[in-house]
N, C-alpha and C positions, 0 to 999 in steps of 0.2 A: 697671285696671293691676295687674300683679303684680310682685313683687320676690323673687328668691331668691338666697341666698348660696352660692357654690361653694367659696370658700377664704378663710381668714384668715391673714395673715402672722404667723409666730411671734414676731417681734422688734419689731413695730410694730402699729398699729391699722388698717393697710391691709387692704382686703378686695376680693375679686373677686366680682361678682354679675351678675345678669341682670335687666333691667327689660323686662317684656313689655307692649306697647301694642297698640292696634288696627291700627297700621301697621307692626308688626314688633318684633323683639327688639333690645335695646341691651345689649351686654356692657360692664360697668363694671370699672374706672374708665373714664370716657368724657370726651372733650372735644367740645363742641358749637360748630361754626362759627356765627358771628353773621350772620344774614340780615335785617338791620334792616328794610328796606322791601320784603320779599319777594324779596331777592336777596343772596346772599353776594357782596360786591363783587368784580368782575373774574373771577368763576368761573361757568361754565355748570353747570346741574343735572347734566348727563351726566358732567362732570368730577368733581363732588362725589361722585357714586355710583361711577364706574368708576376714577378715579385716586386720589381722596382717601379713598374709602370712608367718608364721613361717615354715621354710623348715625342721627343726629338733628341737626336744625338749629334755630336760633332765628328767631322773628319778633318784631317790636316793636309792641306794641299802640298806643302813642302815634303812631308814624309811619304805621302802616297805617290807623288811624282817620282821620288827616288826609288821607292819600293812599294808595291810590286811593279810600278811603272804604268804609263798611259796605255801602252799596247795591250797589256793584260786586262786593265780595267775596261777598255773599249770592247774587247772581245767578250768580256763577261756580260756586257750590257749595262755597265755603270756600277757604281759602288753599292747601290741598293741590292742588286742581284748578286754581286760578288760576295757580299757578307751575309746575305739572307736576312735583310731587314726591310720591312714594308711600311715603316713609319717615316716621318720627315727626317731629313739630314741637313745640317748646315756645315759648310766648309769655310774655314778662314783662307786668306789668300796666300799664306806662306810667308808674308812679310816679316812677321815677328820672329819666326824661326830662322829666316835668312840672317837677321841681325843678331839673334841670341846664340845660334849654334855654329855659325860659320866664323871661324877665327879670322879668315882672310876674305874680305869682301870689299867691293868698290861700288859706291853709289854714284851714279851719274844721271843726267836727265833721261837718257834712254831707258835705264832700269838699273838692276843690281846684278853685278857679276859676283858669284860666290863659288866656294869649293865644297863639295859634298862632305858631310861629317862621317860618311860611311867609307868611301874609297878615295876621297880627295879629287874626284873628277870635277871639271870646271863647267859651270852652268850660268845662263843669263835669264833672269826673270824680268820681263817688261810688263807694264800694265796690260798690254794686249795679250801676251802669252799667259798671264795669270788668269785672264778670262777664258782663253782657249782650254787651259788645263782644267778649269772648274766646269766648263761645258762637258769635257770628257769624263770627269769624275761623276757629274750628274746629280749634285746635291740640289735640294729644293731651294735653299737660300745660300747665295754665294757672296763673298765679301770683296770689296774693292782692294786693290793693291796699294798699300800706303807705307809710309816710313814711321815706325814706332820709335819715338825718341826715348833715350834712356833717362833714368833719374839718378842723380841730378842732371839737368840739362840747362846750359846757359841760354839766356833770352834770345840772343842773336841767332844761335843755331836753331832754336825752336821756331822762331819767326820764319826763317828761310825754309825750314822743313815743311811747315804747313802749306807754304806756297807751292812747293813741289808736290806734296800730297794732293793738293787741289788740281794741279795740272795733270797729274797722273789719273785722278778721278775722271776728268773729262775724257781722257783716252780710254779708260775702263768702260765708261758709259757708251762711248761711240762703238767700241768693239762688241760689247754685249748687245747693243741695240741693232747691230747689223749682222748678227749671227743667230742661228736657230738652235734650240735645244736638241740633243742627239737621241733622246730615248722616248720621245712622244709625250712628255709632260713639261709644263712651264717651270722655269726657274726665275728667281727674284734676286736682284742685286741690291745689297745694302752698302751705301758709302759709310766712311768712318771719320768721325770728328777727332782731330788731334789738337795739339797746343800745349802739351806738358802741363805745368801747374800755373800757367799765366792766364789770368782771367780775360784780359783783352784778346789774347790769341784764341782762347776757347770760344769766346763770343764770335770772333771773326770766322773761325772755322765752322761753328754751328750754323751761322747765318748762311755761309756758302753751301754747306751740306743740305740745309733745308731748301735752298733755292733750286737744287737739282731735281727736286720733285720725285724722288724714288719711292718705292712702296714701303720701305722701312729704313731705319737709320741706326748706326752703331756709334758707340763712344769707345775710343781706343786710347792707349797710352797711359792708362791708370792702372793701379795695382802693380806697379813696377818698382816699388820701394818707398813711395812717398807716404807720409803719415796719413792715417785714415781720415783725419779732419780735412786735409787738402783734397783727398779723393771726393769726399762728400761735397765740399764747396764747389769743385769743378763740375761734378755731376749735376748739382742743382742749377748752376748757371746754364749748362747745356740743355737740360731737360726743359727749362723755361723757354728756350728758343725753338727746339725741335717740335714739329707739329704734333698736336695731341692726338690726331686721328690716325697716326701711324705708330707701329711698335718701335720701342727704343731698347736697344741691346747693349748692355755694359759688358765689354769683353774682359775675360780673365778674372772675374770677381765672383766669389771670394770666400771669406769666412761666413758662417751663418749670421753673425751680427752685421757684417758688411752688406749681406743680401737684404736683410730686413730694413736697414737704414736707407739703402738705395731704392728699395720698393717704395718707401715713404717719400722719396724725391721724384718718383714718376718713372722708374725703370721697369720694363716688362720682362726682359730676357737676360739670363745669366749663364756663364759657363766657367768652370775652373777645374784644374787638376787636383785641387786640394783634397776633396773627399776620397779620391782614389789613391793618390800618392801617399797621403798621410795614413790611410788605412794599411798600406803595405809596411809602414813603419810602426804600426800598433797604436795609432791615435784614433780614437772613436769619438765622433760628435754625437751628443745625445740631447734630449729635451731638458736635461738637468745640468748640462755642462760637458766638460771634456774629460775623457778617460784615457790615460796612458796605460794600456793593457799590459805593458811589459813590467809595470811596477809590482813589487813583491806583495803589496797589500791585496792583490787579486788572486794570489796563489791558491788560497783555499776558499774562494768565494764561489759557491756553486749555484748562485742565483742566475736567472737568465740574463742575457745581454740587455734586453729591454722587455720587461713583462707587459708593458702597455702597447707594444708594437704588434701589428698584424703580420709582420714578416716571419716566415717559418724559421729562418736561421736565428732570428732574435729570440724566439720562444724556446727553441730546443738546445741552444748552445749556451753553456755556462761561461761566466767570466774566467773561471779557473781553466777550463778546457781551451778557450781561445788563447789565453796567456801561454799555455803549454805549446800550442801550435805555433804561435809567433816566435817564442823562444827557440823552438826546435827548427825554425825556418821551414816548416811544412807549407806546401802550396795552399792547402786548405785554409790555413790561417789568413792568408792574403785574400782568399776568395770570400770568406765569411765577413771579414772586417770591411771589405769593399762593398759587399751587398748591404751591410748595415749602414755604412755612411751614405751611400747613394739613396737608399730607402729613406733615411732621415732627411736628407736635403730635399727630396721630392715631397715628403710629408710636410716639411716646413713651408714650402711655397704653396702647397695646397691649402694648408691652414691659413696662410696669409690671404689667399684668394677668398676663402670662406669668410674671414673676418672683414675684408673690404666690402663684400656683398652685404654683410649684416650690419655694417657701419661701426664695427668695434675694433678696427685694425689698429688705430693709433695707440689706444690704451693697451691693447694686447702686445703690440710691438715694444712699447716702453717697458713692459713687464718682462718680456722675453730677453731683451738685450742685457738685462741685469743678471740673467741666469746662465745664458748660453756660453759665456766666457769663463765660468767657474771651473777650476781644476778639481776634479773629484778624486 
């Protein structure tokens, strides 16, 4: 994997770059739609490419490991071939799901024992096994196995947790560096900075992660319930330490406003379930603010979802029709709303990139964050 910088914003720490992987180039800043179990919910792969123009999507190690399972994925030739996607893929390590979905789990130095949320079967994820699983899935970018601390989290626990995350990272790197990719193309390992909302722990973790010298770095453990201002403060501290010549990925973030503010702090890559999950509940993100399409005010509004958008679904679908579909629990409602939200998120980061290159990002960002949270 290679990363090159094309531009830096003169009034913020925002940057425009290009990540080059075996499956294509990714221009940054970028938003990555979440395809948890080998599918971005309610969206066909052709729509992801042709309508949304997603440059990279996510897969989830925990979910793919449980279903369809490693045997099926390996026989298919990896996740790309299994789902019919020829652009880059990133997989997380499964750590977050182990902590959030498994009611019964035990964290030890060896790894994490957990019980499947599907059938209750018992499993053990170690740092080494997390690498092996992600070798079998075959994503272009894979994540280190870490412990994602909850919020709130007391200082003593967070301090012990980053020590273990760092020990686990060494084991991840050792396993990754002594194994080969399975499908004839290179993979890249990103370590993850943790430390909850404690500045000294974030500094310590960022310094350790930077010292590992990997090709890219991630920031985890944010967007887990802490106030936005704390998220921004931690991101700024970490971005100032992580090397500027490598991409920075902020995991699980966020709202359109979160994304713009974190781009301004030096983040290059984002993912979040918000545009897809909220779409299925009738929440639409637009360049003028947020629409709850379920509200009665849209019942007889026959204007298009977004007249300025170049997305087909935005041009031909009226707000009244989408409201009807969502109220009727028609599958098409979830499909159109999801297409709209993902297209908007990709439009937003593309605009951000253009503004960084033209030197107008900071002013544009400050104008946009006042609008994007408006309830329409």
